[in-house]
N, C-alpha and C positions, 0 to 999 in steps of 0.2 A: 544449680548452671547458670552462670552470671548472661545475663540478658545480654545479646545481643548490639552492639552499636548502628543506630538508622540514624539516615538525616534528619528524619524528629527529632531525634534524640538531642541531637547535636544544635539542632536549631534552637530548641528551648535551653537547653543550654549558654546559646548564645543570647538569649534574650533575656535571661536569666542575670549574664554580667553586666548586660545594659541596663538593666531597671535597678541594679546594684551600685554603678554608676551615677544614676541619676538621685539617688536616693540618698547619695553621700553628698554629691555637689545641695542638694537641697539641705539635707542638714547641717552642711559648713554657713551656707547663707542664714539657716536660719538660729545659729548657734551665736553667729557674729550679729543679725540682729537684735536675739536677746540680751546677749551679754558684753559685746565688742562694740557695739555703736555703729553696728553697721545700717546700710542702707539697704532698700529694694531694688533701686535704682542703680546704676552705675554713676560715679561721678562726673561730670562733664569736664572739657576743655577751656583754654583761655577762650577760643573763639564762640564758646556758645555759653557760657557762663561767665566770663569776665573774670577779674583776678585782680591781684596787687602789681604793682610798676615800682618799680626800685631802682633807683639812679645814682649809680658811685662815681663820685669824681676823684682822678688820680692826687696823690698829697706828696707835692715836691719842694725841693729846696730852690731857692730863688734862682734865678739861671735855667734850670732844668726844665725840661720838655718828657713826655711821653713819646716814644716811636710806635709807628704801627706794627711793628714785630710785636711788641711790648705788647700793647694793646691786643691783639691779635692772641696770643700766649696767656693774656690772662681772661679773656673770654673761656677761652677752654678750660682754663685749670677751674673756671665759676662753676662749665656747664660740670665737669665732671664733679666737683663738690655736690650742685643741686639732683643731679643722676642718684648720688651716692646718698640721698635722700631721699629718694624713692618719689620725686618728684615729677611726673611725665609729661610729655606737651608745654613744655616751659618755653618762652624765647631770651636768648639773650643777641644784645645786638651792639652794636655800637654809635654813636653819637658828637657829633661835632670834632671828629677824630680824637677826643683825648677822653671823653664818659663813657660808661659804659649802661645800658639799659634792662633791667631785668623783668620780665614780665611772667608772673606765674601766679597759675589759674587758682580760683577761688579767692574768696573776698578774705577769708580770715587764714593765712598759711599759719601750719604751727610752728611754735617756737624754735623748734631744732632747725627749721630750716631757714629761718630768718637769722641765727645767729650764723649758722655756715654762709650767708652772704654776707652779714654786716661786719662778720670777721674775715674779712678778704685780703688783708694785708700780710705782708710776708712774712714767715715765720724763720725764726734765727733762734741759735742756741748760745746761751752767754753764760762762763762762768760768773758767780755769784761773790764780790768784794765785799759789799757791807749789809747788812740786812735787822729788820728789827726785831725777828723770833724766827725761833727753826719752823718748817713745814713736816707734816706728819706724811710724806708721799717718799717713795724712794725709787732708785733706779737698781735693778739686778738682771746680772746675766741669764737668759732664757734657757742655756743648757744647764744650769743648774738652779732648777728652782727652789726659795728660802723652805725648809722644812718650818713648822712650828715649833719645833723639838729642840731645833738646833739651833735658831735665828739669833743672835746678838739680841741681848735681852736692853740695852742700852738703846737699840734701832725698833721702834714700830711705827706698823700702818696704821693704828689706827689713828685719827683727825686729832690733835690737841689745841688747844686753847692759846693764841698767840700770846707769850710771856715777854716780860723785858729781859735780854741779856746783853751782858758786855761783847763790844764787839773793839777787835783791835785795831790800835791806833794806827794810823800810818806816820811815817819819818816825816817831821817840820819840815823840811826844806830835802824833798828827794832829790838826788846828784844821780842817781842810777836811772842808765835806760830802762822801762819793765823789759822782763824778759821773755813771758810769758801773759795770758791774760789775767793770772790768780795773781799777778804780782802786784803787792800793796804800792808800789812808786806809780803806779795810774790815781793813787787818791793823793794829789795836791790838796796841800791849806783851801785853795777856792772851790774846788770840787765837794772838799769833804763840808765847807761852810754852806756850798749851796743845799748838799744832801741834807742837812742838818734845819736845813731852814725850809726844806722841800715839804709841803703837805700832799697828799692825795687825791684833793679835792681838787688841786690844780694841775692833775694830770690832763693835758693834751693829748689824744692819743693818735689825731692826726701829725704831731709835731714829733711826739713820740716814734711813730713808725715808720717817717722818715732822717729817723737821726741815723747819723754815718755810723757803718761798718764796724769801721776802726778805730773809734772812741768809746769812752766809758757809755753807760745812761744810767740815768735816776728814774725811776719809774717804782710802779706797784705794783700788787696783783690785781686781777680782775674785779675783788669781791673790795678792794681798799682797806684791806682788815692787817698787809705787811707792806715795809715799804726799803725801796733796793737801789743798790748802788753797784752795778753790773760792770764785767769789764768786755771788750770788744767782741764781734762774732767771731765765735773759733768753729761750729760747724752750722752751715746754711740747710733751712730747710729743703731746697733741691737733693740736699746729696742721702736724702729717705726716700727709698726705692718704692716700700712698703710700710703699710700700718692697719695693723687688724686688733679688734676689739675681741677680749674669749674672756675665759672662766680661767683663774689660777689654779694651777696645780705642785702637790707637794710633789719632794725628791721620789716620791713613792709611786706617783701617778694619781694621787689621790685630790680629786675637785676639793678646793677649799670654799670654793661660793663666792668667792671674793674676783669683781670684776676689773681687768688691767688692759693694758694697751702694750702691742707688742710691736715694737720698731727691728724693722730692717734696714739696713743704712748700702748705697752703692760702695763701688771701692775707695774713692778719698772719702766719702764718710766715715767707712769704716776705720781707714787709718787715722783721719783726725779726732772721729769720736774714742779712739781706744788711746792715742795720748795724752787727751783732755782728762780722761777717766783713772790715766793711771797715775797722772800728779794730782788728783782730787782728792783721791781715796789716805793721801799721806799728810795734807791741810786737817787743819783743825776747822769747827764750825764757825762761823758760816761758808768759810770757803771751801768745805769740800762740797758745795751744790752748785749744779748746773741749774741753770733757769732758761726752762722752753718760754718766750718772746714770741706773744701774737698780735698783732696792730698795736706794737710797745707798750701791750701790761703782759705779766707775769702769767702765763696761761698755770706754769707749774713751775717748781722750782725745788725737785728732790735730791736727795744725797745718794753720794756714790756710793756704795758698798764696797763694793769689786773691779776690778778694771777690766771692762770689757773690748776684749779683742776679737770677736768675731763680727760683729757689725750686727750683732745680734741685742735689743736692750728689751727691759719688761719694767713701763713705770705704773705704779700703784700708789695707791692714797683715797682711799673710799669712794668708787666710781657706782655709779649705775650703770646700766646695762645700756640705758641711753645716752647718760652722760661718757662713756668709755666711748660710744661710736661717734657721735658727734667729736670729742678731740680726734680718736683715730682719722675722720676724714677730714679733721682741719690739720694734722699732722702730714697725711697724706697729698693732699692737697692743697696747701695750703702755702708755698714756695711761689708767689708770684713776683713778676719783676720789679714790680713797684706797689707802693700801699695804695689804698683806696679807704676813702669814707663816704660815710652814706649821706648824699645830695637831699633827697627826698624819697618819700613813700606815700604813695597814693593809693586809692581805688580806682580802677575804670573796667569802665562797661563793656559787654562783651561784643565782640569785632563782625560776628555773624549774626546773632541772637536766637532767640525761639521760634522766627519764621523759617531760618534756613532748614532749623531742625525740624521742625515738622515738613519742611519741602523734601529732606531725605527722607525721612521717615515714610512719607506718601510713596517718594521713586519706589523705594525698595518693596512697598505695598503692593504696587501697579504693579515691579516683577517678576514677585512671588507671584500675582493671581496670572501673568501672563504665562508662568511656567506651570503651573495648573490647567490651565485650557488646553496649551499645546499637549502636556501628556498623553490626557483625557483625550484628545481629537486623533494624535497619535498612535497612543496606546491601550485607547478604552477605558476598560476597566481595572487591567493593569497599570495603569497612568497611577492610580490611587495608591500604589504602594508607592511611586516618588513622591505623593502628597503626604503619606505622612510620613517618608523620610523625611522631608523637606522639614517638618515639624518638629521632630526629633529632636535634628541638627539644631534647629533656633533653638529648643530648648534648655540644653547644654551649650549652646553657644552663651544664651543669657547669663548663666548661673556663671559659667567661666569666666565671662567678663567683667559680671557683678565682684566677685572673688578677685580678682586681678584689680578691680578700682579700689576697693577695699582696705586690701592684705597689703597688697604689692605698691599704691600708690599710680596705679595707671588711671589715666583720664581720657573718655572717650571724644576727639573728636570729629568734624565733620568729613575729615580725611580718613578716619579711621570707620565711620557707616558708610563710606566709600566702599573701603575695603569687605564692609561684611554683605553689602549690596552684589558687589562683584563675585564675591563666594557664591552666589547664590544659581547664578550659571555654572562655575565650576565645579560646584556639587551636583547639580543635577547630570553632568556630562558623565558624571559614572555610572548613574541609574540609565545613562543611554545604550553607555557602552556594554552594560550586563546583560541589558535586553534585548539589542541585536545580538549580541553570542548566543543569547537561546532560541531567537530565532532563526539562527544559522542551523542550529543542531537540531532545531525541526523541519528544519529542510530538506537536512540531508539522513530524515526517518526516524530520529530518535522520538521516543517517547517523552513526554514534558517531565516527569522525573528524573530521566537520566541527561537530558538539554539539560534542563536546570543545573546537575552538577558538573556536566562536561562546560556549557557556557562559562560557569563562573570559574574554573582554572584558567581559561583562556582570560577571560575579563580581569581578575584580577591581579593578576603580571601587565595587564596594558593598564589598569588603575594607578597599580603603585609605581609605575612608569612616569605616569603623567602627574599624579601627584608631590611626585622625587621634585620636578621639575619646577612645578609651581613651589614645591616648601623653598628649594635651594636661590630661587628669584626673591620670595620673603626678606632670608635671612639675612641676602645682599643687601636688600634696600636698609635694613634695619640696621646694617653695622657702617656702612656706608652714607646715611643717610640723616639729615636731622632732622627737630620739628615735627610737626607733623606728618610729613612722607614717613616718618620711625611708627605712629600710628595704623597710617593704611599696611604696612607691613607687618604690625602686630599681628592685628585683625585677621589680615590674608593669611598668614603663619599658622594662628590659631584655629580656622574654621578649618584649613587645608587638614590638618592633623584630626579633625575632629570629622569629615568629610570621607578621611580613611575608617575610623572605629565606626560610623553610621551604614557603611556599604559590610562590614565585617559582622556587627554583632546587629543591623535589626534586617537590609534590604535582601540580603541574601539569607538570612534563616525565615524571613517571610515568605517567602520564594520558595522555599522547601517545603513549608506549611502547605502553602495556597496549592503547590504541586502536586501536592494529596486530597485535594478537593474536586469534587465530583464536576462542579463548575469549568473549573479552569481544565484539568483534566481533559475534557472532553471536547476541547477545544471549541468552546461556546463563540458565534461571531462575536457576542461582546466583550469576549475576555480580551481582547488583544493579541491570540495563541493560537487562532483558528487553523491550522495546517493547510487548508484547502485553500485559505486566501494567501498564503506563504507561499503557496507553489507546491506542496503535500498535499497526497490521499492517502487515504484509510487502505490496511492489508490486513488488518483483523491481528487480536491478542495485543493492543494498544500499540503498535507498530507502525509505523507509515511507509511507504514507499511513494517514491517521484517519477513520475510517467515525464517520457520525450518532450508530451505535447504539454504536460505541465509545468513541466521543466524549464521550455523554450519562453510559453506563456509567462510564467510567475517572473521569470528572469527578466523579461522585457518589462510587464508592470513594474518591477523593482526599479528595475533600471533609470527608464522615464520619472520616476518619481524620485530620484535622486540627482538627476539632470540639474544645472544648474539655468539661470536665463539665457547665459551666452550659450553653453550648450543647444539647447533648443530649441533657438534661432539657427546654431550652425544647420541642426537635423533638417529643421523644414525649410532652409535654402538647399542644402543637398538635396531631397526630395523634390523639391519646385524643380532643381537641374536636371537629376534624372528623371522627370515626368515632361518637360521638355525635350529630350533627347531621343525619347520614346515616339512624340505625336512626332516629331521631326524626322524618324525613320518611318514610321506607319504612314505618311504620306507622300515619301519618295518610292515606298512597294505600290500605293496604290496608283501613281503614275507609270 
């Protein structure tokens, strides 16, 4: 016969789940510290630990100037790039009306983050007119993955060493106007001479980044291994609606293990890209290639194997997981309205520093101690449940914040610490609501075990409603705010979720277990659950009844305890006024 479920069994089951969650968090932190280079303390934000400051200046042609709208748009794009890298609590501002100042937490940002910032010019797609050697990268439609068994044997995705190949010779003196971006009429004798004389070490990224979109461009790839003469811009980076890194699959859905970048174009980009790829597949090498140009340098120049008409393309070519993500972020957020170059890179000190960090931690500790004292004063030994719940919540919060710091790039700022301190009060509110519901049930004559269960059903609805409001506020703050305010919102939201978990998996189970102990079940005065003190009297068989006198006295005492200072003063004035009236009446009667 199956053992009947009891509150005690449910309590131990809930505590078991909680122990499993804590063990999982500790295990993740331990694994991170042993094998992934994590630390046992969260990384700090710019205000507490300092960081790196990078100043960007626009690269413009003579007579041009950057507008306020272009600067604001550039700031937003760079912020998206940095957030995509997982860097939190960074600060991005403008300076002098034309410069962008980027402050990143930590004195040594990872190289991928620096690459995202430094390569912050506009992204363009240009057709290749002349090139020194083919590349291994290819572009294929995503709806028809290339299967290794059916791939063109002449086209390979494996990296190849650059080799010298013949390039088509333009006509000596073009007499016709170029009809498209791949037309060799663009290559005038003067331009061909400049291309032949050009060396990759002469590449000026600032000048190349500001090159007119409607004219050809002489440049090199970012590793200076291949030289290009490119046609005018035919697809702009702003036409990319999404770019995601992923693993390539064959036509049968089998993963090849090769990292690729999947592109999605908007309406204008889809049409422009379709027109270009339809043209490129008919041309001979190297004019069948399409160059992705970032900061004036060629990031990739893949070959178009098939026309791509649905606005979905896939770039492949020896990527790693990290490099594919970096390129995806560049393609997704790289369409800046103007080009920028790095003016300076400096290490900056913390704006607040360790003193403020210690002050924040001390403030949190003082708040925690005050909550402990209040709990013991108000609820006697029942307050120990509040103390234990806050300690368990603090342990879980610590490990969750540490995992977010080392795994997701979150950094703890002073605003984030403020969110943790505020959460102490919010968390204590949940326990107070629950305890008061239990006391109400005791006043109604229930035994402690029944009061715990009935009080829990009433308290849970109230707690969930209150926490939903807190969580909604945190989400709105996180979405709409920037900078350190987002750190406050994040910690507030995380602690709100943890609060609900603690109330369900620890506070309530502990009350279920304590309700079966003699000390609490008997209503000992020190337990905080004394029925007599709450306005109830014992009537036998572990049940209570409430006499009218005790109910009135208990209600009166409870009402007095819950009065505000203003209410007490008003009551005293009313009592004094009534007393004066009685005295006056008595004097009249005596006369």
